[in-house]
C-alpha positions in Angstrom: 0.0 0.0 0.0 1.5 3.4 -1.0 0.4 6.2 1.2 0.1 9.7 -0.1 2.9 11.8 1.3 4.4 15.2 0.4 6.6 13.9 -2.4 3.7 12.0 -4.0 1.4 15.0 -3.6 3.9 17.1 -5.5 4.1 14.6 -8.3 0.2 14.4 -8.5 0.0 18.2 -8.6 2.5 18.4 -11.5 0.8 15.6 -13.5 -1.4 16.6 -16.4 -5.0 15.3 -16.4 -6.7 14.2 -13.2 -6.7 11.6 -10.5 -9.7 9.4 -9.7 -10.8 9.7 -6.0 -12.3 6.6 -4.5 -14.4 7.2 -1.4 -16.8 5.0 0.6 -20.5 5.4 -0.1 -23.0 2.6 0.6 -20.6 1.1 3.1 -20.3 4.3 5.1 -21.6 3.7 8.6 -22.8 7.3 8.8 -25.0 7.0 5.7 -24.7 8.1 2.0 -25.5 11.8 2.6 -22.6 12.0 5.1 -20.4 10.0 2.6 -21.2 12.5 -0.1 -20.3 15.5 2.1 -17.1 13.8 3.1 -16.2 13.0 -0.5 -16.7 16.7 -1.3 -14.4 17.7 1.7 -11.7 15.3 0.5 -11.9 16.5 -3.1 -11.7 20.1 -1.9 -8.7 19.3 0.3 -6.9 17.8 -2.7 -7.9 20.7 -5.0 -6.6 23.3 -2.5 -3.3 21.5 -2.8 -3.3 21.8 -6.5 -4.2 18.2 -7.3 -6.9 17.7 -10.0 -9.3 15.1 -8.8 -12.5 13.6 -10.1 -14.8 12.3 -7.3 -17.6 10.1 -8.6 -19.5 10.4 -5.4 -19.3 14.2 -5.3 -20.4 14.2 -9.0 -23.1 11.5 -9.1 -24.8 11.7 -5.7 -26.6 15.0 -6.5 -27.4 13.7 -10.0 -29.0 10.6 -8.4 -30.8 12.5 -5.6 -32.2 15.2 -7.8 -32.7 13.1 -11.0 -34.7 10.3 -9.5 -32.0 7.7 -10.1 -31.2 5.0 -7.5 -27.9 6.1 -6.0 -27.0 2.5 -5.1 -27.6 0.9 -8.5 -24.2 -0.4 -9.7 -25.7 -1.3 -13.1 -26.0 2.4 -13.8 -23.0 3.9 -12.0 -20.2 1.4 -12.8 -20.6 1.8 -16.6 -20.8 5.6 -16.1 -17.5 5.6 -14.3 -15.6 3.2 -16.6 -14.4 5.8 -19.1 -13.5 8.2 -16.4 -11.4 5.5 -14.7 -9.7 4.7 -18.0 -8.8 8.4 -18.6 -7.5 9.0 -15.1 -3.8 9.1 -14.2 -4.4 6.8 -11.3 -6.4 6.1 -8.2 -6.5 7.8 -4.8 -8.3 5.7 -2.1 -9.5 7.9 0.7 -9.2 5.9 4.0 -12.4 7.3 5.4 -15.1 5.5 7.5 -16.2 2.4 5.6 -13.4 2.3 2.9 -12.3 -1.2 3.8 -15.8 -2.6 3.4 -16.6 -0.8 0.2 -17.5 -2.9 -2.8 -17.2 0.1 -5.1 -13.6 0.8 -3.9 -12.7 -2.9 -4.4 -14.0 -2.6 -7.9 -12.2 0.6 -8.6 -8.9 -0.8 -7.2 -9.3 -3.8 -9.5 -9.9 -1.7 -12.5 -6.8 0.4 -11.8 -4.7 -2.6 -10.9 -5.7 -4.4 -14.2 -4.8 -1.2 -16.1 -1.4 -1.1 -14.3 -2.1 2.4 -13.0 -0.8 3.9 -9.8 -3.0 3.3 -6.7 -2.4 5.6 -3.6 -4.0 5.6 -0.2 -4.8 8.8 1.5 -5.2 8.7 5.3 -8.3 10.6 6.3 -9.0 12.9 8.0 -5.8 14.7 7.3 -4.2 17.1 9.8 -4.0 20.6 8.4 -0.3 20.8 7.8 2.0 20.6 4.8 0.9 21.3 1.2 -1.2 24.3 1.7 -2.8 26.1 -1.2 
């Protein structure tokens, strides 16, 4: 397991394109609304440090909620996310509540491993030190 540190964060920041941010959702013990809010906080934390991230939960939760789509229907969301995973530089797994139990994260890790792309783990929550921006 490769943990995101200052050196890796600098390399992520300098890379063209974007990084795919995996966060717990249905496995989150605090519920999917909290998981959505936490995914937004994590994505914002990365963006403030200059790392371009795509968060499928931050993007699709409001679409599901306001568009009348089942937020837990993997037959809809996994195909939606496939081209975004293919185009991403690599995967950042946020180690938030429920991440170890997440079927979605397991799937995403498998896709990135099969594509031989970098997979990093981000301890969460992060102390507010280092890479400010």
